C-alpha positions as CSV (number, residue, x, y, z in Angstrom):
1,X,-1.9,4.8,13.5
2,X,-2.9,3.2,10.2
3,X,-0.2,4.7,8.1
4,X,2.5,3.8,10.4
5,X,1.0,-0.1,10.1
6,X,0.9,0.7,6.4
7,X,4.8,0.8,6.4
8,X,5.3,-1.8,8.1
9,X,3.3,-4.3,6.7
10,X,4.8,-3.2,3.0
11,X,8.1,-3.2,4.4
12,X,7.0,-7.0,5.6
13,X,5.6,-7.5,2.3
14,X,8.2,-9.0,0.1
15,X,10.4,-10.8,2.6
16,X,7.4,-12.4,4.2
17,X,5.9,-14.0,0.7
18,X,9.5,-14.8,-0.4
19,X,11.3,-16.0,3.2
20,X,8.6,-17.0,5.6
21,X,6.4,-18.2,2.4
22,X,9.1,-20.7,1.1
23,X,10.5,-21.0,4.3
24,X,7.4,-22.9,6.0
25,X,6.9,-24.9,3.0
26,X,10.4,-26.0,2.9
27,X,9.8,-27.1,6.6
28,X,7.0,-28.9,6.1
29,X,8.8,-30.7,3.8
30,X,11.6,-32.0,5.9
31,X,8.7,-32.5,8.3
32,X,7.1,-34.7,5.9
33,X,3.9,-33.0,6.4
34,X,1.3,-34.1,4.4
35,X,0.6,-32.6,0.3
36,X,-3.2,-31.3,2.2
37,X,-1.0,-29.7,4.4
38,X,1.5,-27.7,2.0
39,X,-1.5,-26.9,-0.6
40,X,-2.9,-25.3,2.6
41,X,-0.7,-23.2,3.4
42,X,-0.9,-21.7,0.0
43,X,-3.9,-21.0,0.1
44,X,-3.7,-19.2,2.9
45,X,-0.8,-17.1,1.3
46,X,-3.3,-17.0,-1.7
47,X,-5.8,-15.7,1.1
48,X,-3.5,-13.1,3.2
49,X,-2.5,-11.3,-0.7
50,X,-5.9,-11.0,-1.1
51,X,-6.8,-9.1,1.8
52,X,-4.1,-7.0,1.8
53,X,-4.5,-5.7,-1.9
54,X,-8.2,-5.1,-1.1
55,X,-6.8,-3.4,2.3
56,X,-4.1,-1.0,0.9
57,X,-3.8,-1.6,-3.0
58,X,-1.2,0.5,-5.9
59,X,-4.5,1.1,-7.2
60,X,-8.0,1.0,-6.6
61,X,-8.6,0.2,-10.0
62,X,-6.6,-2.8,-10.3
63,X,-9.0,-4.2,-7.4
64,X,-12.4,-3.5,-9.5
65,X,-13.4,-7.1,-11.1
66,X,-13.8,-6.9,-14.8
67,X,-15.6,-10.0,-15.8
68,X,-12.7,-11.8,-14.9
69,X,-12.6,-12.9,-11.0
70,X,-14.4,-16.6,-11.4
71,X,-12.3,-17.4,-14.7
72,X,-9.1,-16.4,-13.1
73,X,-10.2,-19.0,-10.1
74,X,-10.8,-21.6,-13.0
75,X,-7.2,-20.6,-14.6
76,X,-5.6,-21.0,-10.9
77,X,-7.6,-24.6,-10.6
78,X,-6.6,-25.7,-13.7
79,X,-2.9,-24.7,-14.1
80,X,-1.8,-25.8,-10.5
81,X,-3.4,-29.3,-11.0
82,X,-1.4,-30.0,-14.0
83,X,1.4,-28.6,-12.3
84,X,0.9,-31.1,-9.3
85,X,0.1,-34.0,-12.3
86,X,3.8,-33.0,-13.4
87,X,5.3,-33.4,-9.9
88,X,3.4,-37.1,-9.6
89,X,5.1,-38.1,-12.7
90,X,8.5,-37.0,-12.1
91,X,9.5,-40.9,-11.0
92,X,8.3,-42.4,-14.2
93,X,9.7,-40.1,-16.0
94,X,12.9,-40.5,-14.5
95,X,12.8,-43.9,-15.0
96,X,13.5,-43.3,-18.8
97,X,16.5,-41.0,-18.2
98,X,19.4,-42.9,-19.2
99,X,22.4,-41.5,-17.1
100,X,23.0,-41.2,-13.3
101,X,21.5,-38.1,-10.8
102,X,24.6,-35.8,-10.7
103,X,22.1,-33.7,-8.6
104,X,23.4,-32.3,-5.1
105,X,21.0,-34.2,-3.1
106,X,23.6,-34.7,0.0
107,X,22.9,-30.5,0.3
108,X,20.5,-28.8,2.4
109,X,17.0,-28.7,1.0
110,X,16.9,-25.2,1.4
111,X,19.4,-24.8,-0.8
112,X,18.6,-27.6,-3.6
113,X,15.2,-25.3,-3.8
114,X,17.6,-21.8,-4.5
115,X,19.6,-24.0,-6.9
116,X,16.1,-25.6,-8.7
117,X,14.5,-21.7,-9.1
118,X,18.4,-20.6,-10.1
119,X,17.8,-23.0,-13.4
120,X,14.5,-22.9,-14.0
121,X,14.7,-19.1,-13.7
122,X,16.8,-19.3,-16.8
123,X,14.7,-22.0,-19.0
124,X,11.2,-20.3,-17.5
125,X,12.3,-16.2,-19.0
126,X,14.4,-18.0,-22.2
127,X,11.1,-20.2,-23.2
128,X,8.9,-16.6,-22.3
129,X,11.3,-14.2,-24.5
130,X,10.3,-16.8,-27.4
131,X,7.1,-16.3,-26.3
132,X,7.3,-12.9,-27.9
133,X,9.0,-13.5,-31.2
134,X,7.1,-16.5,-32.4
135,X,3.9,-16.5,-33.8
136,X,2.8,-19.9,-32.1
137,X,3.7,-19.2,-28.8
138,X,3.1,-15.6,-28.6
139,X,-0.9,-17.0,-29.5
140,X,-0.6,-18.7,-26.9
141,X,0.9,-16.6,-24.2
142,X,-1.6,-14.1,-25.7
143,X,-4.0,-15.2,-23.1
144,X,-2.0,-13.9,-20.1
145,X,-1.5,-10.3,-21.8
146,X,-5.1,-10.1,-22.1
147,X,-5.6,-9.0,-18.6
148,X,-6.9,-5.3,-17.8
149,X,-5.7,-5.3,-14.4
150,X,-2.8,-6.3,-12.4
151,X,-3.4,-8.8,-8.8
152,X,-1.5,-11.3,-7.8
153,X,-4.0,-13.9,-8.1
154,X,-4.0,-12.9,-12.3
155,X,-0.5,-14.7,-12.3
156,X,-1.6,-17.7,-12.3
157,X,-3.8,-16.8,-15.5
158,X,-2.5,-19.0,-18.7
159,X,-3.2,-21.2,-21.1
160,X,-2.5,-24.7,-20.0
161,X,-0.3,-25.1,-23.0
162,X,2.0,-21.9,-23.0
163,X,2.1,-23.1,-19.0
164,X,3.6,-26.8,-20.3
165,X,6.0,-25.0,-22.7
166,X,7.6,-22.8,-20.0
167,X,7.2,-25.7,-17.1
168,X,9.2,-27.9,-19.6
169,X,12.2,-25.3,-20.6
170,X,12.1,-24.7,-16.8
171,X,12.3,-28.5,-16.0
172,X,13.9,-29.8,-18.8
173,X,17.0,-29.4,-17.0
174,X,16.2,-30.3,-13.1
175,X,14.6,-33.9,-14.6
176,X,18.2,-34.7,-16.0
177,X,20.2,-33.6,-13.3
178,X,17.7,-35.8,-11.6
179,X,16.3,-33.7,-8.9
180,X,14.2,-35.2,-6.7
181,X,10.2,-35.0,-6.7
182,X,10.2,-33.0,-3.5
183,X,12.3,-30.3,-4.6
184,X,10.2,-29.9,-7.7
185,X,7.1,-29.8,-5.7
186,X,8.9,-27.2,-3.3
187,X,9.3,-25.7,-6.8
188,X,5.8,-25.4,-7.7
189,X,5.3,-23.3,-4.4
190,X,8.2,-21.2,-5.3
191,X,6.4,-20.4,-8.9
192,X,3.3,-19.7,-7.4
193,X,4.6,-17.2,-4.7
194,X,6.6,-15.4,-6.8
195,X,3.3,-15.3,-9.2
196,X,1.5,-13.7,-6.7
197,X,4.6,-11.3,-5.8
198,X,5.6,-10.2,-9.5
199,X,1.8,-9.4,-10.2
200,X,0.7,-8.3,-6.8
201,X,-1.8,-5.2,-6.5
202,X,0.2,-4.0,-3.3
203,X,3.0,-0.7,-3.4
204,X,5.5,-3.0,-1.4
205,X,8.9,-2.0,-0.5
206,X,12.0,-3.6,-2.5
207,X,14.6,-0.5,-2.8
208,X,17.1,-1.6,-5.1
209,X,16.0,-5.0,-5.1
210,X,13.5,-3.9,-7.8
211,X,17.1,-4.8,-9.9
212,X,17.7,-8.0,-9.4
213,X,14.2,-9.4,-8.0
214,X,11.4,-9.9,-10.9
215,X,8.7,-8.2,-8.7
216,X,5.2,-6.2,-9.2
217,X,6.9,-3.0,-9.8
218,X,9.5,-4.1,-13.2
219,X,6.9,-6.8,-13.9
220,X,4.0,-3.9,-14.8
221,X,6.0,-2.8,-17.4
222,X,5.9,-6.4,-19.3
223,X,2.0,-5.7,-19.6
224,X,2.4,-2.2,-21.4
225,X,0.0,-3.5,-24.7
226,X,2.2,-2.3,-26.9
227,X,5.6,-4.5,-28.3
228,X,7.4,-1.2,-28.6
229,X,6.6,-1.0,-24.7
230,X,6.1,-4.5,-23.4
231,X,9.0,-6.4,-24.5
232,X,10.7,-6.2,-21.8
233,X,11.5,-7.7,-18.3
234,X,10.6,-11.4,-18.7
235,X,12.2,-13.0,-15.7
236,X,10.1,-15.0,-13.6
237,X,12.2,-14.8,-10.6
238,X,15.0,-12.8,-11.4
239,X,16.0,-9.6,-13.7
240,X,19.7,-11.7,-14.5
241,X,18.6,-13.1,-18.1
242,X,17.0,-9.7,-18.9
243,X,20.1,-7.7,-18.1
244,X,22.2,-10.2,-20.0
245,X,19.7,-9.8,-23.0
246,X,19.4,-6.1,-23.1
247,X,15.4,-6.3,-22.0
248,X,15.7,-5.0,-18.6
249,X,13.9,-1.8,-18.2
250,X,12.3,0.2,-15.1
251,X,11.5,3.8,-15.0
252,X,10.2,4.9,-11.4
253,X,8.3,7.9,-12.9
254,X,5.8,6.0,-14.6
255,X,2.4,5.0,-12.8
256,X,1.0,2.5,-15.2
257,X,-3.2,2.0,-14.9
258,X,-5.3,-0.3,-17.2
259,X,-5.7,1.6,-20.0
260,X,-2.0,1.0,-20.4
261,X,-2.5,-2.9,-19.8
262,X,-4.2,-5.6,-21.9
263,X,-3.2,-5.9,-26.5
264,X,-3.0,-2.8,-28.5
265,X,-3.7,-5.1,-31.5
266,X,-6.7,-7.2,-30.1
267,X,-8.7,-5.2,-28.1
268,X,-11.8,-7.3,-28.7
269,X,-10.0,-10.4,-27.1
270,X,-12.1,-13.2,-25.1
271,X,-12.0,-12.5,-21.7
272,X,-14.7,-15.9,-20.6
273,X,-11.9,-18.8,-19.4
274,X,-13.1,-21.5,-22.5
275,X,-13.4,-18.5,-25.6
276,X,-9.4,-17.8,-24.5
277,X,-8.5,-21.3,-24.8
278,X,-10.2,-21.7,-28.3
279,X,-8.7,-17.8,-29.4
280,X,-5.1,-18.7,-30.3
281,X,-6.2,-21.5,-32.6
282,X,-9.1,-19.3,-33.9
283,X,-6.2,-16.8,-34.4
284,X,-3.2,-18.8,-35.7
285,X,-6.1,-20.2,-38.6
């Protein structure tokens, strides 16, 4: 009975988060639910992700805290607060754009969000790619790569300056096109859901979608601890830009564990939040 239930959950995990998670968020926006209700829905998705990881993990090793649980909570609170502040600032930013909106506001909301995801995915992927090529960007991005286990919540673990750079790369085209605040807020929700899926410690079923979507099976290769192996799979939502860059990679025979993760050239990378905030500047100096 348990194995049948596990198969059922693994089969529904991806569509639940990807379709139901985003679908309900879009419905709540259409029905003018409060922002607090939307935040509660995202919180529920995070809790569901965490519970399923505990129940049926891809790797039990990834569920063991490594002095990182409290730190990851701080990362999430700081970074998501910055995202919300950014969305709230959209009307102010829009007032400085000197030309008329070309955003297709007449389209259904779900289609507008899908368009925003596709456009943002290209910009964020290119910024991510550049972060592995230029030292100043890498020092900021290294905070995220210092993780020694892969579970949903550490997808939100980023240096706020690096998150700002990626966010600008992904949203600048949307702002210039005149994307409304509502669409950008739903994009933030989609990013949180995608980060949960991308770093999830659940061996959920994806089938051939792993060659299109930037899910956990392919993203684990990006976290391998050497540049030779880890400079692959930069996409946030999809692997389409990776295919164009020639950086898409997947090997279904490889099993990745904690020893394969982290930064080989910086095994002593700080694990606490505030030392991680300072580490990029110390290393650049």
